[in-house]
DSSP file (Angstrom, degrees, kcal/mol; ACC not computed):
  #  RESIDUE AA STRUCTURE BP1 BP2  ACC     N-H-->O    O-->H-N    N-H-->O    O-->H-N    TCO  KAPPA ALPHA  PHI   PSI    X-CA   Y-CA   Z-CA
    1    1 A M              0   0    0      0, 0.0     3,-0.1     0, 0.0     2,-0.0   0.000 360.0 360.0 360.0 140.4   46.4  140.5   59.8
    2    2 A A        -     0   0    0      1,-0.1     8,-0.1     2,-0.0    12,-0.0  -0.328 360.0 -89.9 -73.1 154.8   50.1  139.7   59.3
    3    3 A A        -     0   0    0      7,-0.2    -1,-0.1     1,-0.1    11,-0.1  -0.340  30.0-156.3 -63.6 145.4   51.8  136.8   61.1
    4    4 A K        +     0   0    0     -3,-0.1    -1,-0.1    10,-0.0    -2,-0.0   0.570  55.1 107.0-101.0 -11.4   53.2  137.7   64.4
    5    5 A G        -     0   0    0      1,-0.1    -2,-0.0     5,-0.0     0, 0.0   0.002  68.1-130.9 -68.5 172.8   55.9  135.0   64.7
    6    6 A Q        +     0   0    0      4,-0.1    -1,-0.1     5,-0.0     2,-0.0   0.265  64.6 119.1-109.3  10.0   59.6  135.4   64.4
    7    7 A S  S  > S-     0   0    0      1,-0.1     4,-2.4     4,-0.0     5,-0.2  -0.353  76.1-113.9 -70.5 159.2   60.3  132.6   62.0
    8    8 A Y  H  > S+     0   0    0      1,-0.2     4,-3.1     2,-0.2     5,-0.3   0.924 116.6  54.6 -59.3 -44.1   61.8  133.5   58.7
    9    9 A A  H  > S+     0   0    0      1,-0.2     4,-1.9     2,-0.2    -1,-0.2   0.903 110.2  46.2 -58.6 -41.9   58.7  132.4   56.8
   10   10 A E  H  > S+     0   0    0      2,-0.2     4,-2.0     1,-0.2    -7,-0.2   0.892 113.1  49.4 -69.4 -39.1   56.5  134.7   59.0
   11   11 A K  H  X S+     0   0    0     -4,-2.4     4,-2.2     2,-0.2    -2,-0.2   0.944 112.3  47.2 -62.6 -47.4   58.9  137.6   58.6
   12   12 A F  H  X S+     0   0    0     -4,-3.1     4,-2.4     1,-0.2    -2,-0.2   0.856 109.5  54.5 -65.7 -33.9   59.1  137.3   54.8
   13   13 A S  H  X S+     0   0    0     -4,-1.9     4,-2.3    -5,-0.3    -1,-0.2   0.909 107.9  49.6 -63.8 -41.9   55.3  137.0   54.7
   14   14 A R  H  X S+     0   0    0     -4,-2.0     4,-2.4     2,-0.2    -2,-0.2   0.902 109.7  51.6 -63.7 -40.7   55.0  140.3   56.5
   15   15 A W  H  X S+     0   0    0     -4,-2.2     4,-2.9     1,-0.2     5,-0.2   0.932 109.5  50.0 -59.7 -45.4   57.5  141.9   54.1
   16   16 A E  H  X S+     0   0    0     -4,-2.4     4,-2.7     1,-0.2     5,-0.2   0.902 110.2  49.5 -62.7 -41.5   55.4  140.6   51.2
   17   17 A V  H  X S+     0   0    0     -4,-2.3     4,-2.5     2,-0.2     5,-0.2   0.931 112.4  48.6 -61.7 -45.5   52.2  142.0   52.7
   18   18 A L  H  X S+     0   0    0     -4,-2.4     4,-2.3     2,-0.2     5,-0.2   0.934 113.4  46.2 -60.8 -47.6   53.8  145.4   53.3
   19   19 A I  H  X S+     0   0    0     -4,-2.9     4,-1.9     1,-0.2    -2,-0.2   0.943 114.2  47.7 -61.5 -48.7   55.3  145.6   49.7
   20   20 A T  H  < S+     0   0    0     -4,-2.7    -1,-0.2     1,-0.2    -2,-0.2   0.903 119.1  38.8 -59.9 -43.6   52.0  144.5   48.1
   21   21 A N  H  < S+     0   0    0     -4,-2.5     4,-0.4    -5,-0.2    -1,-0.2   0.750 116.8  48.7 -83.0 -23.8   49.9  147.0   50.1
   22   22 A A  H  X S+     0   0    0     -4,-2.3     4,-0.5    -5,-0.2     3,-0.5   0.756  92.6  76.3 -88.5 -24.8   52.3  149.9   50.1
   23   23 A K  T >< S+     0   0    0     -4,-1.9     3,-1.3    -5,-0.2     4,-0.3   0.911  93.1  50.3 -55.4 -48.0   53.1  150.0   46.4
   24   24 A P  T 34 S+     0   0    0      0, 0.0     3,-0.4     0, 0.0    -1,-0.2   0.848 115.2  43.7 -62.9 -30.5   49.8  151.6   45.3
   25   25 A G  T >> S+     0   0    0     -3,-0.5     3,-1.0    -4,-0.4     4,-0.8   0.372  83.1  98.5 -95.1   5.9   50.1  154.4   47.9
   26   26 A V  T << S+     0   0    0     -3,-1.3     6,-0.2    -4,-0.5     7,-0.2   0.776  74.6  64.1 -66.4 -25.1   53.8  155.2   47.4
   27   27 A T  T 34 S+     0   0    0     -3,-0.4    -1,-0.3    -4,-0.3    -2,-0.1   0.825 103.9  47.6 -66.7 -28.5   53.0  158.1   45.1
   28   28 A E  T <4 S+     0   0    0     -3,-1.0    -1,-0.2     1,-0.2    -2,-0.2   0.700 121.1  37.3 -82.0 -20.0   51.4  159.8   48.1
   29   29 A M    ><  +     0   0    0     -4,-0.8     3,-2.1    -3,-0.2     4,-0.3  -0.616  66.3 168.4-130.7  73.0   54.4  159.0   50.3
   30   30 A P  G >  S+     0   0    0      0, 0.0     3,-1.2     0, 0.0     4,-0.4   0.723  71.0  71.8 -62.3 -21.8   57.5  159.4   48.1
   31   31 A H  G 3  S+     0   0    0      1,-0.2     4,-0.4     2,-0.1     3,-0.1   0.686  95.0  55.2 -67.5 -15.6   59.8  159.3   51.2
   32   32 A M  G <> S+     0   0    0     -3,-2.1     4,-2.9    -6,-0.2     5,-0.3   0.585  83.0  88.5 -90.0 -11.7   59.0  155.5   51.4
   33   33 A T  H <> S+     0   0    0     -3,-1.2     4,-2.5    -4,-0.3     5,-0.2   0.906  87.2  47.0 -56.3 -48.9   60.0  154.7   47.8
   34   34 A E  H  > S+     0   0    0     -4,-0.4     4,-2.3     1,-0.2    -1,-0.2   0.931 116.6  42.8 -62.2 -47.7   63.7  154.0   48.6
   35   35 A D  H  > S+     0   0    0     -4,-0.4     4,-2.7     2,-0.2    -1,-0.2   0.883 114.0  51.5 -67.7 -38.1   63.0  151.8   51.6
   36   36 A L  H  X S+     0   0    0     -4,-2.9     4,-2.2     2,-0.2    -1,-0.2   0.908 111.1  48.0 -65.2 -41.0   60.2  150.0   49.9
   37   37 A T  H  X S+     0   0    0     -4,-2.5     4,-2.3    -5,-0.3    -2,-0.2   0.914 112.1  49.9 -63.7 -43.1   62.4  149.3   46.9
   38   38 A K  H  X S+     0   0    0     -4,-2.3     4,-2.6    -5,-0.2    -2,-0.2   0.910 110.8  49.1 -62.3 -43.2   65.2  148.1   49.2
   39   39 A L  H  X S+     0   0    0     -4,-2.7     4,-2.5     1,-0.2    -1,-0.2   0.889 110.7  50.8 -64.0 -39.2   62.8  145.8   51.0
   40   40 A E  H  X S+     0   0    0     -4,-2.2     4,-2.0     2,-0.2    -2,-0.2   0.899 111.5  47.5 -65.4 -41.2   61.5  144.4   47.7
   41   41 A Q  H  X S+     0   0    0     -4,-2.3     4,-2.4     2,-0.2    -2,-0.2   0.914 112.0  50.2 -64.5 -42.8   65.1  143.7   46.6
   42   42 A T  H  X S+     0   0    0     -4,-2.6     4,-2.7     1,-0.2    -2,-0.2   0.913 109.4  50.8 -62.8 -42.4   65.9  142.1   49.9
   43   43 A L  H  X S+     0   0    0     -4,-2.5     4,-2.6     1,-0.2    -1,-0.2   0.902 109.5  51.3 -61.9 -40.4   62.8  139.9   49.6
   44   44 A G  H  X S+     0   0    0     -4,-2.0     4,-2.1     2,-0.2    -2,-0.2   0.914 110.5  48.5 -61.5 -43.3   63.9  138.9   46.1
   45   45 A E  H  X S+     0   0    0     -4,-2.4     4,-2.7     2,-0.2    -2,-0.2   0.918 111.3  50.5 -61.9 -43.7   67.4  138.0   47.4
   46   46 A V  H  X S+     0   0    0     -4,-2.7     4,-2.8     1,-0.2    -2,-0.2   0.921 109.7  49.5 -61.5 -45.3   65.9  135.9   50.2
   47   47 A R  H  X S+     0   0    0     -4,-2.6     4,-2.1     2,-0.2    -1,-0.2   0.892 111.8  49.5 -62.1 -39.6   63.6  134.0   47.8
   48   48 A T  H  X S+     0   0    0     -4,-2.1     4,-2.3     2,-0.2    -2,-0.2   0.922 112.2  47.7 -63.8 -44.3   66.6  133.3   45.6
   49   49 A L  H  X S+     0   0    0     -4,-2.7     4,-2.6     2,-0.2    -2,-0.2   0.881 109.9  52.5 -65.1 -38.4   68.6  132.1   48.6
   50   50 A E  H  X S+     0   0    0     -4,-2.8     4,-2.2     2,-0.2    -1,-0.2   0.910 109.9  49.0 -62.9 -41.6   65.7  129.9   49.8
   51   51 A S  H  X S+     0   0    0     -4,-2.1     4,-2.1     2,-0.2    -2,-0.2   0.918 112.0  48.2 -63.3 -43.3   65.5  128.3   46.4
   52   52 A R  H  X S+     0   0    0     -4,-2.3     4,-2.4     1,-0.2    -2,-0.2   0.898 108.9  54.3 -63.3 -40.5   69.2  127.7   46.4
   53   53 A Q  H  X S+     0   0    0     -4,-2.6     4,-2.4     1,-0.2    -2,-0.2   0.906 107.7  49.7 -60.8 -42.6   69.0  126.2   49.9
   54   54 A E  H  X S+     0   0    0     -4,-2.2     4,-2.3     2,-0.2    -1,-0.2   0.900 109.7  51.5 -64.0 -40.3   66.3  123.7   48.7
   55   55 A D  H  X S+     0   0    0     -4,-2.1     4,-2.4     1,-0.2    -2,-0.2   0.921 111.0  48.0 -60.5 -43.4   68.5  122.7   45.8
   56   56 A L  H  X S+     0   0    0     -4,-2.4     4,-2.7     2,-0.2    -2,-0.2   0.874 108.9  53.3 -67.4 -36.9   71.4  122.1   48.1
   57   57 A R  H  X S+     0   0    0     -4,-2.4     4,-2.4     2,-0.2    -1,-0.2   0.926 109.6  49.2 -60.9 -43.3   69.2  120.1   50.5
   58   58 A S  H  X S+     0   0    0     -4,-2.3     4,-2.1     1,-0.2    -2,-0.2   0.920 111.8  48.0 -62.0 -44.1   68.2  118.0   47.6
   59   59 A Q  H  X S+     0   0    0     -4,-2.4     4,-2.8     1,-0.2    -1,-0.2   0.890 109.2  54.4 -63.0 -39.2   71.9  117.5   46.6
   60   60 A T  H  X S+     0   0    0     -4,-2.7     4,-2.7     2,-0.2    -2,-0.2   0.913 108.0  49.1 -61.7 -43.4   72.8  116.7   50.2
   61   61 A R  H  X S+     0   0    0     -4,-2.4     4,-2.1     2,-0.2    -1,-0.2   0.918 112.8  47.6 -62.3 -42.7   70.1  113.9   50.3
   62   62 A E  H  X S+     0   0    0     -4,-2.1     4,-2.2     2,-0.2    -2,-0.2   0.915 113.1  47.7 -65.1 -43.0   71.5  112.5   47.0
   63   63 A I  H  X S+     0   0    0     -4,-2.8     4,-2.5     2,-0.2    -2,-0.2   0.901 110.0  52.8 -65.3 -40.4   75.1  112.6   48.2
   64   64 A A  H  X S+     0   0    0     -4,-2.7     4,-2.4     1,-0.2    -1,-0.2   0.893 109.0  50.5 -61.5 -39.5   74.1  111.0   51.5
   65   65 A K  H  X S+     0   0    0     -4,-2.1     4,-2.3     2,-0.2    -2,-0.2   0.918 110.4  49.1 -63.6 -43.7   72.5  108.2   49.5
   66   66 A Q  H  X S+     0   0    0     -4,-2.2     4,-2.5     1,-0.2    -2,-0.2   0.885 110.1  51.5 -63.7 -38.7   75.6  107.8   47.4
   67   67 A I  H  X S+     0   0    0     -4,-2.5     4,-2.8     2,-0.2     5,-0.2   0.931 109.6  49.8 -63.2 -45.4   77.7  107.7   50.5
   68   68 A R  H  X S+     0   0    0     -4,-2.4     4,-2.2     1,-0.2    -2,-0.2   0.924 112.9  46.8 -59.1 -44.7   75.5  104.9   52.1
   69   69 A E  H  X S+     0   0    0     -4,-2.3     4,-2.3     2,-0.2    -1,-0.2   0.907 113.5  47.8 -64.8 -42.5   75.7  102.9   48.9
   70   70 A A  H  X S+     0   0    0     -4,-2.5     4,-2.8     2,-0.2    -1,-0.2   0.891 111.5  50.7 -65.6 -39.4   79.5  103.3   48.6
   71   71 A A  H  X S+     0   0    0     -4,-2.8     4,-2.2     2,-0.2    -2,-0.2   0.900 110.2  49.9 -65.0 -40.1   79.9  102.4   52.3
   72   72 A K  H  X S+     0   0    0     -4,-2.2     4,-1.7    -5,-0.2    -2,-0.2   0.931 113.2  45.8 -63.1 -45.9   77.8   99.2   51.8
   73   73 A E  H  X S+     0   0    0     -4,-2.3     4,-2.3     1,-0.2    -2,-0.2   0.908 111.2  53.1 -63.7 -42.1   79.8   98.2   48.8
   74   74 A G  H  X S+     0   0    0     -4,-2.8     4,-2.7     1,-0.2    -1,-0.2   0.885 107.2  51.5 -61.1 -39.2   83.1   99.0   50.6
   75   75 A E  H  X S+     0   0    0     -4,-2.2     4,-2.2     2,-0.2    -1,-0.2   0.861 108.1  52.3 -66.8 -35.1   82.0   96.7   53.5
   76   76 A K  H  X S+     0   0    0     -4,-1.7     4,-2.1     2,-0.2    -2,-0.2   0.941 112.0  45.4 -62.8 -46.6   81.3   93.9   51.1
   77   77 A V  H  X S+     0   0    0     -4,-2.3     4,-2.5     1,-0.2    -2,-0.2   0.911 111.8  52.0 -64.0 -42.7   84.8   94.2   49.5
   78   78 A R  H  X S+     0   0    0     -4,-2.7     4,-2.7     1,-0.2    -1,-0.2   0.902 108.5  52.2 -59.8 -40.5   86.4   94.4   53.0
   79   79 A G  H  X S+     0   0    0     -4,-2.2     4,-2.3     2,-0.2    -1,-0.2   0.901 109.2  48.8 -62.5 -41.8   84.6   91.3   54.0
   80   80 A R  H  X S+     0   0    0     -4,-2.1     4,-2.2     2,-0.2    -2,-0.2   0.916 112.0  48.8 -64.6 -41.7   85.8   89.4   50.9
   81   81 A L  H  X S+     0   0    0     -4,-2.5     4,-2.6     1,-0.2    -2,-0.2   0.912 110.3  51.9 -63.6 -41.0   89.4   90.6   51.6
   82   82 A G  H  X S+     0   0    0     -4,-2.7     4,-2.6     1,-0.2    -2,-0.2   0.902 108.3  50.9 -61.4 -41.1   89.0   89.5   55.2
   83   83 A S  H  X S+     0   0    0     -4,-2.3     4,-2.2     2,-0.2    -1,-0.2   0.906 110.3  49.9 -63.1 -40.7   87.9   86.1   54.1
   84   84 A S  H  X S+     0   0    0     -4,-2.2     4,-2.0     2,-0.2    -2,-0.2   0.928 112.0  47.3 -62.5 -45.0   90.9   85.8   51.8
   85   85 A L  H  X S+     0   0    0     -4,-2.6     4,-3.2     1,-0.2     5,-0.5   0.900 112.0  49.7 -64.7 -40.0   93.3   86.8   54.6
   86   86 A K  H  X S+     0   0    0     -4,-2.6     4,-1.8     1,-0.2    -1,-0.2   0.858 110.0  52.3 -66.6 -33.9   91.6   84.3   57.0
   87   87 A G  H  < S+     0   0    0     -4,-2.2    -1,-0.2    -5,-0.2    -2,-0.2   0.874 115.6  40.8 -66.8 -36.7   92.0   81.6   54.3
   88   88 A K  H  < S+     0   0    0     -4,-2.0    -2,-0.2    -5,-0.1    -3,-0.2   0.936 131.4  22.4 -76.8 -48.3   95.7   82.4   53.9
   89   89 A F  H  < S-     0   0    0     -4,-3.2    -3,-0.2    -5,-0.2    -2,-0.2   0.720 111.4-108.0 -93.5 -23.5   96.6   82.9   57.6
   90   90 A G    ><  -     0   0    0     -4,-1.8     3,-1.2    -5,-0.5     6,-0.2  -0.017  30.3 -90.4 100.7 147.6   93.9   81.0   59.4
   91   91 A P  T 3  S+     0   0    0      0, 0.0    13,-3.6     0, 0.0    -1,-0.1   0.636 124.3  46.8 -70.7 -12.9   91.0   82.5   61.4
   92   92 A E  T 3  S+     0   0    0     11,-0.3     2,-0.2    -6,-0.1    14,-0.1   0.421  81.8 121.0-106.6   0.3   93.0   82.4   64.6
   93   93 A N    X   -     0   0    0     -3,-1.2     3,-1.4     1,-0.1     4,-0.2  -0.444  60.0-142.0 -73.2 134.4   96.2   83.9   63.4
   94   94 A E  G >  S+     0   0    0      1,-0.3     3,-1.4    -2,-0.2     4,-0.4   0.638  92.5  80.8 -69.0 -14.9   97.4   87.1   65.1
   95   95 A A  G >> S+     0   0    0      1,-0.3     3,-0.8     2,-0.2     4,-0.5   0.732  77.1  73.1 -63.4 -20.8   98.6   88.5   61.7
   96   96 A L  G X4>S+     0   0    0     -3,-1.4     5,-2.2     1,-0.2     3,-1.1   0.802  83.0  68.0 -63.3 -28.3   95.0   89.4   61.0
   97   97 A V  G X45S+     0   0    0     -3,-1.4     3,-1.7     1,-0.3    -1,-0.2   0.871  90.4  62.3 -59.5 -37.9   95.3   92.3   63.5
   98   98 A K  G <45S+     0   0    0     -3,-0.8    -1,-0.3    -4,-0.4    -2,-0.2   0.801 106.6  45.1 -57.6 -30.3   97.8   94.0   61.1
   99   99 A Y  G <<5S-     0   0    0     -3,-1.1    -1,-0.3    -4,-0.5    -2,-0.2   0.339 125.4 -99.0 -98.8   4.9   95.0   94.2   58.5
  100  100 A G  T < 5S+     0   0    0     -3,-1.7     2,-0.4     1,-0.3    -3,-0.2   0.679  83.1 123.2  88.7  18.5   92.3   95.4   60.9
  101  101 A F      < -     0   0    0     -5,-2.2    -1,-0.3    -6,-0.1    -2,-0.2  -0.869  59.4-126.7-113.6 148.2   90.6   92.1   61.6
  102  102 A K        -     0   0    0     -2,-0.4     3,-0.1    -3,-0.1    -8,-0.1  -0.808  26.3-129.1 -93.8 121.8   90.1   90.4   64.9
  103  103 A P        -     0   0    0      0, 0.0   -11,-0.3     0, 0.0     2,-0.2  -0.367  31.3-100.0 -66.8 149.4   91.3   86.8   65.0
  104  104 A R        -     0   0    0    -13,-3.6     2,-0.1     1,-0.1     0, 0.0  -0.484  44.1-107.0 -69.1 137.7   88.9   84.2   66.3
  105  105 A A        -     0   0    0     -2,-0.2     2,-0.6     1,-0.1    -1,-0.1  -0.403  26.8-125.3 -68.1 139.2   89.6   83.4   69.9
  106  106 A V        -     0   0    0    -14,-0.1     2,-0.6    -2,-0.1    -1,-0.1  -0.767  26.1-160.9 -85.5 120.5   91.1   80.0   70.5
  107  107 A T        -     0   0    0     -2,-0.6     2,-0.5     2,-0.0    -2,-0.0  -0.910   3.6-153.2-107.7 124.9   89.0   78.1   72.9
  108  108 A L        -     0   0    0     -2,-0.6     2,-0.4     0, 0.0    -2,-0.0  -0.828  14.3-137.4 -95.8 127.9   90.5   75.2   74.7
  109  109 A R        -     0   0    0     -2,-0.5     2,-0.4     1,-0.0    -2,-0.0  -0.654  13.0-131.6 -85.8 137.8   88.1   72.5   75.8
  110  110 A K        -     0   0    0     -2,-0.4     2,-0.2     1,-0.1    -1,-0.0  -0.700  25.9-114.9 -85.5 139.0   88.5   71.0   79.2
  111  111 A K        -     0   0    0     -2,-0.4    -1,-0.1     1,-0.1     3,-0.0  -0.519  30.2-115.6 -72.6 138.4   88.4   67.3   79.3
  112  112 A K        -     0   0    0     -2,-0.2     2,-0.1     1,-0.1    -1,-0.1  -0.533  33.0-112.1 -71.7 136.5   85.5   65.9   81.1
  113  113 A P        -     0   0    0      0, 0.0    -1,-0.1     0, 0.0     3,-0.1  -0.466  36.4-105.3 -68.8 141.8   86.6   64.0   84.2
  114  114 A A        -     0   0    0     -2,-0.1     2,-0.1     1,-0.1     3,-0.0  -0.419  42.4-100.4 -65.1 138.3   85.9   60.3   83.9
  115  115 A P        -     0   0    0      0, 0.0     2,-0.5     0, 0.0    -1,-0.1  -0.381  38.6-116.3 -63.3 135.2   83.0   59.2   86.0
  116  116 A A        -     0   0    0     -2,-0.1     2,-0.4    -3,-0.1     0, 0.0  -0.596  38.4-179.6 -75.7 122.0   84.1   57.7   89.2
  117  117 A T        -     0   0    0     -2,-0.5    -3,-0.0    -3,-0.0    -1,-0.0  -0.971  23.1-131.8-121.9 138.2   83.1   54.1   89.5
  118  118 A S    >>  -     0   0    0     -2,-0.4     4,-1.4     4,-0.2     3,-0.8  -0.632  21.6-122.0 -85.4 148.5   83.9   51.9   92.3
  119  119 A P  T 34 S+     0   0    0      0, 0.0    -1,-0.1     0, 0.0    -2,-0.0   0.750 110.9  57.5 -62.6 -22.1   85.4   48.5   91.5
  120  120 A E  T 34 S+     0   0    0      1,-0.2    -3,-0.0     2,-0.1     0, 0.0   0.842 104.0  50.8 -78.3 -32.1   82.5   46.8   93.3
  121  121 A Q  T <4 S-     0   0    0     -3,-0.8    -1,-0.2     1,-0.1    -4,-0.0   0.855  90.1-161.8 -76.0 -34.6   79.8   48.4   91.2
  122  122 A G     <  -     0   0    0     -4,-1.4    -4,-0.2     2,-0.0    -1,-0.1  -0.279  46.2 -18.1  78.2-172.3   81.2   47.6   87.8
  123  123 A P  S    S-     0   0    0      0, 0.0     2,-0.1     0, 0.0    -6,-0.0  -0.322  80.7 -99.2 -66.9 148.1   80.1   49.3   84.6
  124  124 A A        -     0   0    0      1,-0.1     2,-0.3    -2,-0.0    -2,-0.0  -0.397  38.7-116.5 -68.1 142.5   76.9   51.3   84.7
  125  125 A K        -     0   0    0     -2,-0.1     2,-0.4    -3,-0.1    -1,-0.1  -0.581  25.0-153.5 -82.1 142.3   73.9   49.5   83.2
  126  126 A Q              0   0    0     -2,-0.3    -1,-0.0     1,-0.1     0, 0.0  -0.879 360.0 360.0-109.3 144.1   72.3   50.9   80.2
  127  127 A G              0   0    0     -2,-0.4    -1,-0.1     0, 0.0    -2,-0.0   0.624 360.0 360.0 151.6 360.0   68.8   50.3   79.4
């Protein structure tokens, strides 16, 4: 029994079954010859297109791999350029923004307040 689904593979399978089984009896039903020939040609076109699609998928995977590798290499080069610019301008310089790099934030340390000692206690004992 032929596949009942509506996927392309199932449709094409049904076409193939019809062509294979109808060819021997076409002499008894000459009115089917033209349509059977057309269906066979269409199936051939579809198979050619499917093959081409697979080739293109393969090419797409290869191109995607090349893009990933190029992007990785580009990021390495960008990193080296960023290091050079930070070496020239300093890592906190706002000029880095012009080149697409974020300057390191300047953090100001707060001085610790001196511990309060009363004059009567004297220096704290260690020990």
